[in-house]
C-alpha positions as CSV (number, residue, x, y, z in Angstrom):
1,M,6.5,-8.5,6.9
2,I,3.6,-6.1,7.6
3,D,0.4,-6.8,5.7
4,A,-1.7,-4.3,3.9
5,D,-4.5,-4.5,6.6
6,S,-2.0,-3.4,9.2
7,I,-0.8,-0.5,7.1
8,A,-4.4,0.6,6.5
9,E,-5.0,0.6,10.2
10,M,-1.8,2.7,10.8
11,H,-3.0,5.3,8.2
12,A,-6.5,5.3,9.9
13,R,-4.8,6.1,13.2
14,M,-2.8,8.8,11.6
15,A,-5.9,10.4,10.1
16,E,-7.6,10.3,13.6
17,C,-4.6,12.1,15.1
18,A,-4.6,14.7,12.4
19,I,-8.4,15.3,12.9
20,I,-7.9,15.7,16.6
21,S,-5.0,18.1,16.1
22,G,-7.1,20.2,13.7
23,E,-5.1,19.3,10.5
24,P,-7.8,18.4,7.9
25,A,-5.4,18.3,4.9
26,K,-3.2,15.7,6.7
27,A,-6.2,13.8,7.7
28,H,-7.5,13.7,4.1
29,A,-4.1,12.5,2.9
30,A,-3.9,9.8,5.5
31,I,-7.5,8.6,4.7
32,E,-6.5,8.4,1.0
33,R,-3.4,6.3,1.9
34,C,-5.6,4.1,4.1
35,F,-7.9,3.3,1.2
36,V,-5.0,2.5,-1.0
37,S,-3.8,0.1,1.6
38,L,-7.2,-1.4,2.0
39,A,-7.3,-1.9,-1.8
40,E,-4.0,-3.7,-1.7
41,A,-5.3,-5.9,1.1
42,A,-8.3,-6.7,-1.1
43,N,-6.1,-7.8,-3.8
44,E,-4.3,-10.1,-1.4
45,R,-7.7,-11.7,-0.3
46,L,-9.8,-11.9,-3.4
47,T,-9.4,-12.4,-7.1
48,Y,-11.1,-10.0,-9.5
49,A,-13.3,-12.7,-11.1
50,D,-14.7,-13.7,-7.7
51,A,-16.5,-10.4,-7.3
52,V,-17.9,-9.8,-10.8
53,V,-18.2,-12.8,-13.0
54,S,-21.2,-14.2,-11.2
55,L,-23.2,-10.9,-11.6
56,D,-24.2,-11.3,-15.2
57,G,-22.1,-13.8,-17.2
58,G,-19.0,-11.6,-17.3
59,R,-20.6,-8.6,-19.0
60,T,-19.8,-6.4,-16.0
61,A,-16.2,-7.7,-15.8
62,T,-15.8,-6.8,-19.5
63,L,-17.1,-3.2,-18.9
64,L,-14.8,-2.7,-16.0
65,H,-11.8,-4.1,-17.9
66,R,-12.5,-1.7,-20.8
67,A,-12.6,1.2,-18.2
68,G,-9.2,0.2,-16.9
69,I,-10.4,-1.5,-13.8
70,H,-8.4,-4.7,-13.6
71,T,-8.2,-5.7,-9.9
72,I,-10.5,-5.6,-6.9
73,G,-8.1,-2.9,-5.5
74,D,-8.9,-0.8,-8.6
75,L,-12.6,-1.3,-8.0
76,C,-12.4,-0.6,-4.2
77,G,-10.5,2.6,-5.1
78,L,-13.6,4.0,-6.8
79,T,-16.6,5.8,-5.3
80,F,-20.1,4.6,-6.1
81,D,-20.6,7.6,-8.4
82,E,-17.3,6.9,-10.2
83,V,-18.5,3.3,-10.9
84,R,-21.7,4.7,-12.3
85,E,-19.7,7.0,-14.6
86,I,-18.3,3.9,-16.4
87,Q,-19.9,3.5,-19.8
88,L,-22.9,1.2,-19.7
89,I,-22.8,0.7,-15.9
90,G,-25.9,2.1,-14.3
91,K,-27.2,2.3,-10.8
92,G,-28.3,-1.3,-10.7
93,I,-25.0,-2.8,-11.7
94,A,-23.1,-0.4,-9.5
95,K,-25.3,-1.5,-6.6
96,R,-24.7,-5.2,-7.4
97,L,-20.9,-4.6,-7.4
98,Q,-21.2,-2.8,-4.1
99,D,-23.2,-5.7,-2.6
100,A,-20.7,-8.3,-4.1
101,L,-17.8,-6.5,-2.4
102,A,-19.7,-6.3,0.9
103,G,-20.2,-10.0,0.7
104,H,-16.4,-10.3,1.0
105,G,-16.1,-7.7,3.7
106,L,-14.9,-5.0,1.2
107,H,-16.4,-1.7,0.0
108,L,-16.1,1.1,-2.5
109,R,-14.2,4.2,-1.5
110,P,-16.6,6.7,0.2
111,S,-17.3,9.9,-1.6
112,T,-15.2,12.8,-0.4
113,E,-17.9,15.3,-1.5
114,G,-18.3,17.9,1.2
115,V,-15.1,17.0,3.0
116,A,-12.7,19.9,3.7
117,A,-9.2,19.2,2.4
């Protein structure tokens, strides 16, 4: 069985080929699929509570849950700005979430602002 990390790597290579061949729409789609695969890999490696409960006694986990963010994959699928848009989550909490993910080798989805589709 192929794991989610391998699938993410395959999508990253597809994006690279699309960029080289001058097909930005295909590259963008492959990058999006890559991040979905990375999020799935994150769910395989890490439980939701591991990343957020230690931040502030569970308050952040409650805010994320209310916003429909139930897994690490859900969280990794958001950009920093999308995390900040969640009610009562400011820059400080978003930064702590980003740092907690980084501590496990994970990250938020990069912003696609300014990327041609």
